[in-house]
N, C-alpha and C positions, 0 to 999 in steps of 0.2 A: 531432164532426160530420164531419170529413174521413175518419175511420176508417169511418164508416157509408157514405159515398159510395164509398170504395174497395171495401168489402165488397159493396155492391150492384153495382158494376162487375164484380167478379170473378164474382159469381153470374150476372149477365147473360151474360158470356162463356162460362161453364161450360154454361149452358143452350143457348146458341147452338151451342156445340161439339157437344152431343148431337144437336141437330136436324140439323146438317150431316152428322154421321157416319151418322145414320139414312138420309138421302137418298143419301149416297155409296154405301152398300151396295146400293142399288137401281139404280144407274147403271152402264153398261158401262165396263170399263177398256180402255185401248189407244187406237189411232188407226186411221183409215181410210186404206188405201193403194190407189192405182190402178196397175194393171199393164197394160202393153201386150203382148199375145200375138197374133202373126199379124195385126197391124194392127187388132185389136179390144181394147177396154178392159174390164177386169174389176176389181171392187172386192173388197177383203179387209179384214177386221178383224184388225189386228196387235196382239198383246199378249204379255206374258211370263207364263209359268207356271213358277215356280221359275227354273231357268237356261235353259229353252228359250224360243225365240220361236215363237209360234203364229200361223199365218196362216189365218184362218177365211173361207172363200168367202162373199161376200154377193150376188153377182150381177153383171149387166151394167149395171144402172141405179144411179146414184148414190143411196145410202141416206140421204136427207135427214133423216128422223126420227132415225136413229142418230147422224148428225152433230150434230144439235141436242143430243142427250143427252150426247155426248162433250164438246161445248163447255161444257155445264152442269157436267159433272164437273170440268173444268179450272178453271172459275170457283170452284166450291166448294172445290177443293183449295187454291187460292190464299187464299181466305177462311179456311180451316181453319188454314193456316200463320200467318196474321196473328193469328188468335184465340189460337192456342197461344203465340205470342210475347208477346201482351198478358197472358195468364194468368201466364206465367213472370215477367214484370215485376211484376205485382201480388203474386205470391207472395213476391218478394224484399222487398217493402215490408211491414213489420210493422204490421198494423192491428188485430190481435186483442188 
């Protein structure tokens, strides 16, 4: 009985991991940075590409939709780490 519950938990985590990975691929990486140039503010998307830091110009207005997507990505990344940790714990337990 316990072995079956552990297996179901692992299957649930593996499936959740796949769903999160799929959504993470569609969300932007990086963070939004605000720069002040000549007393005006400009917004940039900052992210890494291999060893380089890229600053992609976004405009003068705060990109609210992009900010929501980046927050969602951070949340999913944290969930992904927790799920990975739980899968590793379940794999250490011998239930097969």
